[in-house]
GUMARVEX-844652 format. One record per residue (C-alpha): z, y, x. Coordinates in steps of 0.5 Angstrom, whole numbers, padded with zeros to 4 digits, always signed. Layout:
! residues N
ZYX/...
***
This chain:
! residues 545
-0142-0072-0081/-0139-0068-0086/-0132-0069-0083/-0135-0065-0076/-0139-0060-0080/-0137-0053-0078/-0139-0047-0075/-0139-0046-0067/-0134-0040-0067/-0129-0045-0071/-0129-0050-0065/-0122-0052-0063/-0125-0051-0056/-0124-0056-0050/-0119-0060-0047/-0120-0056-0040/-0121-0049-0042/-0128-0046-0040/-0131-0039-0040/-0136-0039-0046/-0143-0038-0045/-0146-0032-0047/-0153-0035-0049/-0151-0042-0052/-0146-0044-0057/-0141-0049-0055/-0145-0054-0059/-0151-0053-0055/-0147-0054-0049/-0145-0060-0051/-0152-0063-0053/-0154-0060-0046/-0149-0064-0043/-0150-0070-0046/-0158-0070-0045/-0157-0068-0037/-0152-0074-0036/-0153-0080-0032/-0151-0084-0038/-0156-0081-0043/-0162-0083-0037/-0159-0090-0037/-0161-0091-0044/-0169-0091-0042/-0167-0098-0039/-0163-0101-0045/-0167-0105-0050/-0167-0103-0057/-0168-0110-0060/-0169-0116-0057/-0176-0118-0057/-0183-0119-0053/-0186-0112-0053/-0193-0111-0054/-0197-0107-0049/-0193-0100-0048/-0190-0100-0055/-0183-0101-0052/-0178-0098-0056/-0172-0097-0052/-0165-0094-0054/-0167-0087-0051/-0173-0087-0056/-0168-0089-0061/-0163-0084-0060/-0169-0078-0060/-0171-0081-0066/-0164-0081-0069/-0163-0074-0067/-0169-0071-0070/-0168-0075-0077/-0160-0072-0076/-0163-0065-0075/-0167-0065-0081/-0162-0068-0086/-0157-0062-0083/-0162-0057-0084/-0163-0059-0092/-0155-0060-0093/-0154-0053-0089/-0150-0056-0084/-0149-0054-0076/-0156-0057-0073/-0153-0056-0066/-0147-0060-0067/-0151-0065-0071/-0156-0066-0065/-0150-0066-0060/-0147-0072-0064/-0154-0076-0065/-0155-0075-0057/-0148-0078-0055/-0147-0083-0061/-0150-0089-0057/-0148-0087-0049/-0144-0094-0049/-0149-0098-0053/-0151-0105-0049/-0158-0107-0048/-0161-0112-0053/-0158-0109-0059/-0152-0111-0062/-0153-0118-0059/-0151-0115-0053/-0145-0112-0057/-0143-0119-0060/-0143-0122-0053/-0139-0117-0050/-0134-0117-0056/-0132-0124-0054/-0131-0123-0047/-0127-0117-0047/-0119-0118-0049/-0119-0112-0053/-0126-0113-0056/-0132-0109-0055/-0135-0103-0060/-0141-0099-0057/-0138-0093-0061/-0131-0093-0058/-0135-0094-0051/-0139-0088-0052/-0133-0084-0053/-0130-0087-0047/-0137-0086-0043/-0137-0078-0045/-0129-0077-0044/-0127-0081-0038/-0133-0084-0034/-0138-0078-0033/-0138-0073-0027/-0134-0078-0023/-0128-0079-0028/-0127-0072-0030/-0132-0073-0037/-0136-0068-0040/-0131-0064-0043/-0134-0064-0050/-0131-0060-0056/-0125-0063-0058/-0124-0068-0064/-0122-0066-0071/-0115-0067-0071/-0111-0065-0065/-0107-0070-0061/-0101-0067-0062/-0102-0067-0070/-0104-0074-0070/-0098-0076-0065/-0093-0072-0069/-0095-0076-0076/-0096-0082-0073/-0104-0082-0075/-0109-0087-0073/-0114-0085-0068/-0121-0084-0071/-0125-0089-0069/-0119-0094-0071/-0119-0091-0078/-0126-0092-0079/-0127-0099-0077/-0120-0101-0081/-0123-0097-0087/-0129-0101-0087/-0127-0108-0084/-0119-0108-0084/-0116-0114-0081/-0110-0114-0085/-0107-0110-0091/-0103-0106-0085/-0109-0104-0082/-0112-0102-0088/-0106-0097-0090/-0106-0094-0083/-0113-0092-0083/-0113-0090-0090/-0107-0085-0089/-0111-0082-0083/-0117-0081-0087/-0113-0078-0093/-0109-0074-0088/-0115-0071-0085/-0119-0070-0092/-0113-0066-0095/-0112-0062-0088/-0120-0060-0089/-0119-0058-0096/-0113-0054-0095/-0116-0050-0089/-0122-0049-0093/-0118-0046-0099/-0114-0042-0094/-0120-0039-0091/-0123-0037-0098/-0116-0034-0099/-0117-0030-0093/-0124-0028-0095/-0121-0026-0102/-0115-0022-0098/-0121-0018-0095/-0123-0015-0101/-0121-0008-0102/-0118-0006-0109/-0123-0002-0113/-0118-0001-0118/-0111+0001-0116/-0107+0001-0123/-0100+0004-0123/-0095+0002-0128/-0095+0005-0135/-0089+0008-0138/-0092+0006-0145/-0092-0001-0142/-0084+0000-0141/-0083+0003-0148/-0087-0003-0151/-0082-0008-0147/-0076-0005-0150/-0079-0005-0157/-0080-0012-0157/-0075-0016-0162/-0073-0020-0156/-0071-0019-0149/-0076-0022-0143/-0073-0028-0139/-0071-0027-0132/-0077-0031-0130/-0082-0027-0134/-0079-0020-0131/-0080-0023-0124/-0087-0025-0125/-0089-0019-0129/-0086-0015-0123/-0091-0019-0118/-0097-0018-0122/-0095-0010-0123/-0095-0010-0115/-0101-0014-0114/-0105-0009-0118/-0102-0003-0115/-0103-0006-0108/-0109-0005-0103/-0112-0011-0104/-0115-0015-0110/-0110-0019-0114/-0112-0027-0115/-0106-0030-0118/-0104-0036-0122/-0098-0036-0127/-0096-0043-0129/-0091-0045-0134/-0090-0050-0140/-0092-0049-0147/-0088-0044-0150/-0085-0041-0143/-0088-0034-0145/-0094-0033-0141/-0098-0030-0146/-0094-0024-0147/-0094-0023-0139/-0101-0023-0139/-0101-0018-0145/-0097-0013-0141/-0103-0014-0135/-0108-0013-0140/-0104-0007-0144/-0103-0003-0137/-0110-0003-0135/-0112-0001-0142/-0107+0005-0142/-0110+0007-0135/-0117+0008-0138/-0120+0002-0135/-0122-0005-0138/-0119-0012-0138/-0122-0018-0141/-0119-0025-0143/-0123-0031-0143/-0120-0037-0147/-0124-0044-0146/-0125-0045-0154/-0127-0040-0159/-0120-0043-0163/-0116-0040-0158/-0120-0034-0156/-0119-0032-0164/-0112-0034-0164/-0111-0029-0157/-0115-0024-0161/-0111-0024-0167/-0104-0024-0163/-0106-0018-0159/-0109-0014-0165/-0103-0015-0169/-0098-0013-0163/-0103-0006-0162/-0102-0005-0169/-0095-0006-0170/-0093-0002-0164/-0098+0004-0166/-0102+0003-0159/-0108+0007-0159/-0112+0001-0155/-0118-0002-0158/-0119-0009-0158/-0126-0013-0158/-0127-0020-0160/-0134-0024-0157/-0135-0031-0158/-0142-0035-0158/-0141-0037-0165/-0142-0029-0167/-0148-0027-0171/-0153-0023-0167/-0151-0017-0170/-0144-0018-0169/-0146-0019-0162/-0150-0013-0161/-0144-0009-0164/-0139-0012-0159/-0144-0011-0153/-0145-0003-0155/-0137-0002-0156/-0136-0006-0149/-0141-0002-0145/-0139+0005-0147/-0132+0003-0146/-0130+0004-0153/-0127-0003-0152/-0121-0003-0147/-0119-0010-0148/-0124-0016-0149/-0122-0023-0151/-0127-0028-0152/-0130-0035-0149/-0135-0036-0143/-0139-0031-0147/-0136-0026-0143/-0140-0027-0137/-0147-0028-0140/-0152-0023-0138/-0153-0019-0144/-0145-0017-0143/-0145-0010-0139/-0138-0007-0138/-0136+0000-0137/-0131-0001-0132/-0128-0008-0132/-0121-0008-0128/-0118-0015-0130/-0120-0022-0132/-0115-0026-0135/-0117-0033-0136/-0113-0039-0140/-0113-0046-0137/-0119-0044-0133/-0116-0047-0126/-0122-0046-0122/-0124-0040-0124/-0125-0035-0118/-0132-0038-0115/-0138-0037-0119/-0134-0033-0125/-0131-0028-0120/-0138-0027-0117/-0141-0026-0124/-0136-0021-0126/-0137-0018-0119/-0144-0017-0121/-0142-0013-0127/-0139-0008-0122/-0133-0008-0117/-0129-0014-0116/-0124-0014-0121/-0117-0017-0121/-0116-0024-0123/-0110-0027-0127/-0110-0035-0128/-0106-0038-0133/-0104-0045-0134/-0099-0050-0138/-0101-0056-0134/-0094-0058-0131/-0095-0059-0124/-0090-0058-0118/-0090-0052-0114/-0092-0056-0107/-0098-0059-0111/-0100-0053-0114/-0100-0049-0107/-0104-0055-0104/-0109-0055-0110/-0109-0047-0111/-0109-0045-0104/-0113-0039-0106/-0109-0036-0111/-0102-0033-0110/-0097-0037-0115/-0092-0035-0120/-0088-0040-0124/-0085-0038-0131/-0079-0044-0130/-0075-0041-0136/-0075-0042-0143/-0074-0036-0148/-0067-0036-0152/-0066-0041-0157/-0073-0045-0155/-0072-0052-0154/-0075-0055-0147/-0082-0058-0147/-0082-0066-0145/-0088-0069-0142/-0089-0076-0142/-0095-0080-0139/-0096-0087-0142/-0101-0092-0143/-0105-0095-0149/-0100-0100-0150/-0095-0095-0152/-0099-0092-0158/-0095-0096-0163/-0089-0093-0161/-0092-0086-0161/-0095-0087-0168/-0088-0089-0170/-0085-0083-0167/-0090-0078-0170/-0089-0081-0177/-0082-0079-0176/-0083-0072-0174/-0088-0071-0179/-0083-0073-0184/-0078-0068-0182/-0083-0063-0183/-0086-0062-0176/-0093-0063-0174/-0097-0066-0169/-0104-0065-0166/-0108-0070-0161/-0113-0068-0156/-0119-0073-0155/-0124-0072-0149/-0130-0073-0153/-0133-0071-0160/-0137-0077-0161/-0138-0084-0158/-0142-0084-0152/-0146-0090-0149/-0144-0088-0142/-0137-0086-0142/-0131-0090-0145/-0127-0085-0148/-0123-0083-0154/-0128-0079-0159/-0125-0074-0164/-0129-0077-0170/-0127-0084-0169/-0120-0083-0167/-0119-0079-0173/-0121-0084-0178/-0117-0089-0174/-0111-0085-0174/-0112-0083-0182/-0111-0091-0183/-0105-0091-0179/-0101-0085-0182/-0103-0087-0189/-0104-0083-0195/-0098-0079-0195/-0100-0076-0188/-0107-0072-0188/-0111-0072-0182/-0116-0067-0180/-0121-0067-0174/-0123-0060-0171/-0128-0060-0165/-0133-0055-0162/-0139-0057-0166/-0137-0055-0173/-0139-0048-0176/-0134-0043-0174/-0132-0042-0182/-0130-0049-0182/-0126-0049-0176/-0122-0042-0178/-0121-0046-0185/-0118-0052-0181/-0113-0048-0177/-0111-0043-0183/-0109-0049-0187/-0105-0052-0180/-0102-0046-0180/-0100-0045-0187/-0097-0052-0186/-0092-0050-0181/-0088-0046-0187/-0089-0052-0192/-0083-0056-0193/-0085-0063-0196/-0081-0069-0196/-0087-0073-0194/-0093-0071-0190/-0095-0065-0186/-0096-0060-0192/-0103-0060-0191/-0105-0064-0197/-0101-0059-0201/-0104-0053-0199/-0111-0056-0200/-0109-0058-0207/-0106-0051-0209/-0113-0048-0207/-0117-0053-0211/-0112-0052-0217/-0113-0044-0217/-0121-0045-0216/-0121-0049-0222/-0117-0044-0226/-0110-0048-0226/-0103-0048-0224/-0100-0051-0218/-0092-0051-0218/-0087-0055-0213/-0080-0056-0216/-0074-0060-0212/-0069-0064-0216/-0064-0067-0212/-0067-0072-0207/-0074-0071-0211/-0080-0067-0209/-0084-0066-0215/-0091-0063-0216/-0094-0061-0222/-0101-0059-0223/-0104-0056-0230/-0111-0055-0231/-0113-0050-0237/-0120-0053-0238/-0122-0060-0238/-0125-0063-0231/-0130-0068-0230/-0127-0073-0225/-0133-0076-0223/-0136-0069-0221/
***
């Protein structure tokens, strides 16, 4: 039923064009035509079941149809579907049914050369037999005949029968192709409708280009790639246009999405408005905040940035709320804490989300309630072909950064099954031995009884055994205290600068910190091919402690 659910004004019309009724919708007319047809009146002569009735308790096909239509309307109302369309379908679903229930259908199925199915006969009755062969001229089927023939798709009833009771694999594949095509078509049309709706939103925040932003670009120690310049031009044009921006920026890790997003944030801030950047995790939010703060300080740009996350203390949050509400904070970085009820913005003009692909529905509504309709910029590092992106994110304009900065190695993405793990671990050991680092993402924090998926706690223990004592494995997840998460990330960052003959440098960082806390000295010396670490304590240590 949901495949046919739509508003009357979205109907594709009829096979034979008719002037619309000034009082009834097209689906109301469909229902009335079925109700007044000869085939519908004949339903009172068809038994619902083959039995011996008692008294006047005689259920006919007509009685059954009326009961079905009432139940269908009740369900449609609960699901907020079109009740008139639902009732029209219910009224006509048994027009071609045989007497004596399905026993009569099975009998005719054996007699007819091409078989007999009552729902197909119902369609033939409505389209061919009624009104002396003219048919009832009801509203059209979901797929136009021209589209179905163009792409060689199966007829709807054939597809429904073939997907449930396929005669062979070929019939099943044909049925699935038709239904999959229709599902994708409906999905794309819904996205296009949403996009058209969004395009009707006027731009409450017209943001012109800022000369200081252009100066900032020239001050960068590197030159933006051609792809970055192109995407930044598209974003600038969107923010200065008459309609609100809804854009997806897709690019591999290291392609330079963050700097482009910062240019948008900075432009808004220099125009006296607020811009928010929402990250999926606190770790990523703090990284973005540190990067933005550093760039503002290095280039002496008088813009205040603010951090807002769920792990902050009540006092810290209250101070952040005040700076945001009064407009002192122009760039706000955080997690989903940015859309909590306690947060009130002064004049929020831009929202940037990192790896939040479907942002723009509930979140956009939440931001809109806080004043105006802000521009939306979504960033994604998920490698996806442009054609597929258009299908999945049809409600967004799409920009692609397909050029890596100079001297940056390309990103390789591989999809393998669990049988490839041994090879992957060998590769990781080799890369770590050359001074590089690795990180692994698990879908869960701890083991679940309902889902069979890798969890961080068990996997990190298993990986430590696999890697051996020379390589330190740490785990990081959202349930840890913020101080613990910060410590691990800092240690991981320091290890990037460590040159070791074995391991990732994390163990050396821990040893160094431990030695200094105990009042000792920690030194590293390279002698030829040997890597020597010396730890000297100035006081006796109780090893047992």
